[in-house]
C-alpha positions in Angstrom: 14.2 135.1 82.7 10.6 134.4 82.5 8.2 135.7 85.2 7.6 133.1 88.1 4.0 131.8 88.0 2.9 130.5 91.3 -0.2 129.0 89.8 1.6 126.8 87.5 4.1 125.8 90.1 1.7 124.7 92.4 -0.5 122.8 89.9 -1.2 119.3 91.0 -3.2 116.4 88.9 -5.9 116.4 91.6 -8.1 114.0 89.7 -5.2 111.2 89.8 -4.4 112.1 93.5 -8.3 111.9 94.3 -8.8 108.5 92.4 -5.7 107.0 94.1 -7.0 108.1 97.5 -10.1 105.9 97.1 -8.6 102.7 99.0 -7.6 105.3 101.9 -11.1 106.4 101.9 -12.4 102.6 102.3 -9.8 101.8 104.7 -10.0 105.0 107.1 -13.8 104.8 107.2 -13.7 101.5 108.5 -11.9 102.6 111.7 -15.0 104.7 112.7 -17.1 101.7 112.6 -14.7 99.7 114.2 -13.5 102.0 117.1 -17.3 103.3 117.7 -19.3 100.1 117.6 -17.0 97.0 118.5 -16.3 98.5 122.0 -20.3 98.7 122.5 -20.5 94.9 121.3 -17.6 93.9 123.8 -19.2 95.9 126.9 -22.8 95.5 125.9 -23.2 92.1 124.4 -20.4 90.3 126.3 -20.3 92.4 129.3 -16.3 93.1 129.5 -15.0 95.9 131.6 -13.7 98.9 130.0 -10.0 97.8 130.7 -10.4 94.6 129.0 -12.2 96.2 126.0 -9.3 98.5 125.6 -7.1 95.4 125.6 -9.0 93.8 122.6 -9.2 97.0 120.9 -5.3 97.1 120.7 -4.9 93.9 118.9 -5.0 95.9 115.6 -2.3 98.0 116.7 -0.2 95.0 118.0 -0.5 93.7 114.7 0.5 97.1 113.1 3.7 96.9 114.9 5.4 94.4 112.8 3.0 94.2 110.1 2.8 97.7 108.7 6.6 98.2 108.2 6.9 94.6 106.8 4.3 95.2 104.0 5.6 98.6 103.3 9.2 97.1 102.8 7.7 94.3 100.7 5.9 96.8 98.5 9.1 98.7 97.9 10.6 95.8 96.8 7.7 94.7 94.6 8.2 94.6 90.8 4.7 93.9 89.5 3.5 95.3 86.1 0.7 96.8 88.1 3.2 98.9 90.3 4.5 98.5 93.7 1.5 99.2 95.7 -1.6 98.2 93.8 -1.3 94.5 94.2 -1.3 94.9 97.8 -4.2 97.4 97.8 -6.4 95.2 95.5 -5.6 92.0 97.5 -6.3 93.6 101.1 -9.4 95.2 100.0 -10.8 91.8 98.6 -10.2 90.0 102.0 -11.7 92.9 103.9 -14.8 93.1 102.0 -15.5 89.5 103.0 -14.5 89.7 106.6 -16.2 93.0 107.8 -19.5 91.6 108.0 -18.6 88.7 110.1 -17.9 90.9 112.9 -21.6 91.8 113.1 -22.6 88.3 112.5 -20.4 87.1 115.4 -22.1 89.7 117.7 -25.5 88.6 116.8 -24.4 85.2 117.5 -23.3 86.1 120.9 -20.0 84.0 120.4 -17.1 85.9 121.6 -14.5 83.5 120.0 -16.2 84.0 116.7 -15.9 87.7 117.1 -12.3 87.9 117.9 -11.5 85.5 115.0 -13.6 87.7 112.7 -11.6 91.0 114.0 -8.3 89.2 113.5 -9.3 88.2 110.0 -10.2 91.7 109.1 -7.2 93.4 111.0 -4.7 91.1 108.9 -6.6 92.2 105.6 -6.4 95.9 106.5 -2.7 95.6 107.5 -1.9 94.2 104.3 -2.7 97.3 102.5 -2.9 100.3 104.8 0.5 101.6 104.4 0.3 101.4 100.7 -3.0 103.7 100.5 -0.9 106.7 101.7 2.4 105.6 100.0 0.8 105.5 96.7 -0.2 109.1 96.9 3.5 110.2 97.8 4.7 108.1 95.1 2.8 110.1 92.4 3.4 113.4 93.7 6.4 115.8 93.5 8.0 116.2 96.9 7.2 119.9 97.5 3.3 119.3 96.5 3.1 116.3 98.7 1.1 117.9 101.7 -1.2 119.6 99.1 -1.8 116.0 97.7 -2.0 114.7 101.3 -4.8 117.3 101.8 -6.8 115.9 99.0 -6.4 112.4 100.1 -7.5 113.2 103.6 -10.6 115.2 102.1 -11.4 111.9 100.0 -10.9 109.8 102.9 -12.7 111.7 105.6 -15.5 112.7 103.3 -16.0 108.9 103.2 -15.7 108.7 106.8 -18.3 111.4 107.3 -20.7 109.3 105.5 -20.2 106.3 107.6 -20.6 108.4 110.6 -23.8 109.7 109.2 -24.6 105.9 108.7 -23.9 105.2 112.3 -26.3 107.9 113.6 -29.1 106.6 111.4 -28.7 103.1 111.4 -27.7 102.2 115.2 -31.0 102.3 117.2 -31.1 103.3 120.7 -32.2 99.8 122.1 -30.2 97.4 124.4 -29.1 95.0 121.6 -28.9 96.7 118.2 -28.5 94.7 115.1 -25.3 96.2 113.5 -25.3 93.7 110.4 -26.5 96.3 108.0 -24.0 99.1 108.9 -21.0 96.4 108.7 -22.5 95.4 105.2 -22.5 99.0 104.1 -19.0 99.3 105.2 -18.1 96.2 103.4 -19.7 97.7 100.2 -17.7 100.9 100.9 -14.4 99.2 100.7 -15.4 97.2 97.5 -16.6 100.3 95.5 -13.2 102.1 96.5 -11.0 99.3 95.4 -13.0 98.6 92.1 -12.8 102.2 91.2 -9.2 102.3 91.9 -8.6 99.5 89.7 -10.5 100.9 86.9 -8.8 104.3 86.9 -5.3 104.4 88.6 -2.5 103.2 86.6 0.5 103.5 89.2 3.5 103.1 86.8 2.5 105.6 84.3 1.8 108.3 87.4 5.1 107.5 88.7 6.8 108.3 85.6 4.7 111.5 85.3 5.6 112.5 88.8 9.5 112.2 87.8 9.0 114.5 84.8 7.2 117.1 86.9 9.8 116.9 89.6 12.8 117.4 87.0 10.7 120.7 86.0 11.1 121.8 89.5 14.8 121.2 89.6 14.3 117.8 91.4 16.1 114.9 90.3 14.6 111.8 92.2 17.1 109.6 90.4 19.9 111.5 91.8 18.0 111.4 95.2 17.8 107.8 95.0 21.5 107.4 94.1 22.8 109.7 96.9 20.4 108.1 99.7 19.8 104.8 98.7 23.1 103.0 97.7 20.9 99.3 98.3 18.0 99.3 96.1 14.5 97.8 96.9 13.9 99.3 100.3 16.9 98.5 102.1 17.7 102.4 102.6 19.0 103.8 106.1 19.2 107.6 106.3 22.9 108.1 107.0 22.9 111.9 108.4 22.8 112.1 112.0 20.8 115.2 112.0 18.3 114.0 109.6 17.9 110.7 111.9 17.3 112.9 114.9 14.6 114.8 113.1 13.0 111.7 111.9 13.0 110.4 115.6 11.5 113.7 116.6 8.7 113.3 114.0 8.0 109.8 114.5 7.6 110.8 118.5 5.3 113.4 117.5 3.3 110.9 115.6 3.3 108.7 118.6 1.8 111.2 120.9 -0.6 112.5 118.0 -2.2 109.1 118.1 -1.9 108.8 121.9 -4.3 111.7 121.9 -6.5 111.3 118.9 -7.1 107.4 119.3 -8.0 108.2 123.1 -10.9 110.0 122.1 -12.1 107.9 119.1 -12.0 104.7 121.4 -13.9 106.5 124.4 -16.2 109.0 122.9 -19.2 107.0 122.8 -19.0 106.0 126.3 -18.0 109.4 127.5 -20.6 111.1 125.6 -23.1 108.5 127.0 -22.0 109.4 130.4 -21.5 112.9 130.6 -23.3 114.5 127.5 -26.4 112.4 127.6 -25.9 111.1 124.0 -27.1 107.5 124.0 -27.2 105.1 120.9 -25.3 106.5 118.0 -26.2 110.1 118.6 -22.4 110.3 119.8 -21.4 110.4 116.2 -22.5 114.0 116.0 -19.3 114.8 117.8 -17.1 113.0 115.3 -19.0 114.4 112.5 -18.3 117.9 113.8 -14.6 117.0 114.2 -14.2 115.7 110.7 -16.1 119.1 109.2 -13.4 120.9 111.0 -10.8 119.0 109.4 -12.4 118.9 105.9 -12.7 122.6 105.9 -9.0 123.2 107.0 -7.1 120.7 104.8 -6.7 122.9 101.5 -6.2 126.2 103.4 -3.7 124.4 105.6 -1.9 122.7 102.6 -1.6 126.0 100.8 -0.3 127.8 103.6 2.3 125.2 104.3 3.6 125.9 100.7 4.2 129.3 101.6 5.6 129.4 105.0 6.5 125.6 105.3 5.2 122.6 106.8 6.8 122.8 110.4 5.2 126.3 111.2 1.7 125.0 110.2 2.5 121.7 112.2 3.3 123.8 115.2 0.5 126.2 115.0 -1.9 123.5 114.8 -0.4 121.5 117.4 -1.0 124.4 119.9 -4.6 124.3 119.1 -4.8 120.4 119.4 -3.3 120.6 123.0 -5.7 123.6 124.1 -8.9 122.2 122.8 -9.2 119.0 125.1 -8.2 121.0 128.0 -11.2 123.3 127.4 -13.5 120.3 126.9 -11.9 119.0 130.4 -12.4 122.3 132.2 -16.2 122.8 131.0 -18.7 122.1 133.9 -20.8 120.3 131.4 -22.1 119.8 127.8 -23.2 123.0 126.0 -23.8 123.6 122.2 -20.5 125.9 122.6 -18.4 122.5 122.9 -19.3 121.8 119.1 -17.0 124.8 118.1 -14.2 123.3 120.5 -14.6 120.1 118.7 -14.8 121.9 115.3 -11.5 123.6 116.2 -10.0 120.4 117.3 -10.7 119.1 113.8 -9.0 121.8 112.2 -5.9 120.9 114.5 -6.1 117.2 113.8 -6.0 117.8 110.4 -3.1 120.2 110.2 -0.7 117.9 112.3 -1.6 114.9 110.2 -1.0 116.7 106.9 2.3 118.1 107.7 4.2 115.5 110.2 3.7 112.7 107.7 5.0 114.4 104.6 8.1 115.8 106.8 9.1 112.3 107.5 8.7 111.5 103.8 11.0 114.5 102.9 13.9 112.7 104.9 13.9 109.5 102.5 14.4 108.9 99.0 11.4 107.6 96.6 12.8 104.1 97.0 11.9 103.8 100.6 8.6 105.7 100.5 6.8 102.2 101.8 9.5 101.7 104.5 8.9 104.9 106.0 5.4 105.0 105.6 5.5 101.8 107.4 7.7 103.3 110.4 5.0 106.2 110.6 1.9 103.6 110.9 4.0 101.5 113.1 4.5 104.2 115.7 0.9 105.3 115.5 0.1 101.6 116.0 2.3 101.4 119.0 0.5 104.6 120.4 -2.7 102.9 119.7 -1.6 99.9 121.7 -0.8 101.7 124.6 -3.6 104.5 124.7 -6.8 102.3 124.5 -5.6 100.5 127.8 -4.4 103.8 129.4 -7.4 105.6 128.5 -9.7 102.6 129.3 -8.0 102.7 132.9 -9.0 106.3 133.1 -12.4 105.9 132.2 -12.8 103.0 134.9 -11.1 104.9 137.4 -11.7 108.8 136.9 -13.8 109.1 133.6 -13.8 112.7 134.0 -10.2 113.0 133.5 -10.2 111.6 130.0 -9.8 115.0 128.2 -7.1 115.9 130.7 -5.3 113.0 129.5 -5.9 113.7 125.7 -4.5 117.3 126.3 -1.5 116.1 128.2 -0.5 113.9 125.1 -1.3 116.9 122.9 1.4 119.0 124.8 4.1 116.1 124.3 3.3 116.1 120.7 3.9 119.9 120.5 7.2 119.5 122.0 8.4 116.8 119.7 7.3 118.9 116.5 9.5 121.6 117.9 12.3 119.5 118.3 12.6 118.5 114.6 14.9 120.4 112.5 14.3 118.8 108.9 11.3 117.9 106.9 10.2 121.2 105.3 10.4 121.2 101.3 11.2 123.9 99.1 8.7 126.7 99.2 6.3 127.2 96.3 8.1 130.6 95.4 11.5 128.7 94.9 9.6 126.1 92.8 8.1 128.8 90.5 11.4 130.4 90.3 13.0 127.1 89.2 10.4 126.5 86.7 10.5 129.8 85.2 14.5 129.5 84.6 
């Protein structure tokens, strides 16, 4: 028998994954602008309370509860010659490019009804393709390498997000009524360029066929998995094994508490930093930049580690850090530069949990239902983000010093949920190499 070649076994078409990740970059970067700037519009321009602002910020998550799984299932059933995900990606991006600048225009007009309409139109467009930006990467990647592919997608996505955070810090002046239109036009251009590049370079059906060939070399027959797990084609699958269903439920619960924690910070950090850290204007974005740098630096090492020791162990280790960091920030007597290190570690932890939990969920379903379960993943995340802006908004109204205690509590619940999951690990890279050698 030939000697196992770990390097060959772990080889991934990184170029294809990176190009397929571009729509994710355009989509995910939007949320930094939306979560950071729209609350300022609502409180500063229109004088709304923190609680009411949190309720309006939850609109996108209400939409996500039913639209994300719906679009995910529709994409599973799509038979377009462009592939299952591409039509949704291109159509949703086109609408978002037109609607994003309308948010800033409405703010400049001082019209709350127009602002709400612009927000709703933009959120509908994003919902139409949000699930597909992650499902397409899973579709073109063999199962054992999905965490590694996810790390590339996250690097591409959050590198773009980092650029938009830099744009926020530079383009938002410290004045009473900033003009946000240049920032929102830049965001629209970001989405446009990502979609055009994806359309030009990604051929989804050919990449899916290539994935199936690579999977066979690993000893994984996707056709057989589809046959066994999905007797009804076209995204109608339900996982039958009770233990597997319990693991999926635990992983979805972990996703829920992950976003309860993470979104509480992203929604409130601009106001919290202004109150307690003395960071006015767009200077709060430095905290988000540091957090994203931590995530970007950790994605590839953590993905490679998961290939060696398994996704669950990596998820558990990073979940512990994610629970501990906000507790340290809460206990800190005031802002010091040392807190940047804590935010950096928090970024590492956010990246590790995010990488592993989603791919663990997909490991429990067939390739026919990647869109469905990606939709469930995002539905649960949306449910959390419906609740947490309101709850954390109440915390900010009643006891703003307790914000990071709230974030830490959600992290502890997430850790417990990950620990309870019994399924979701793929075969390790040593076994892949052994199979390929045979």
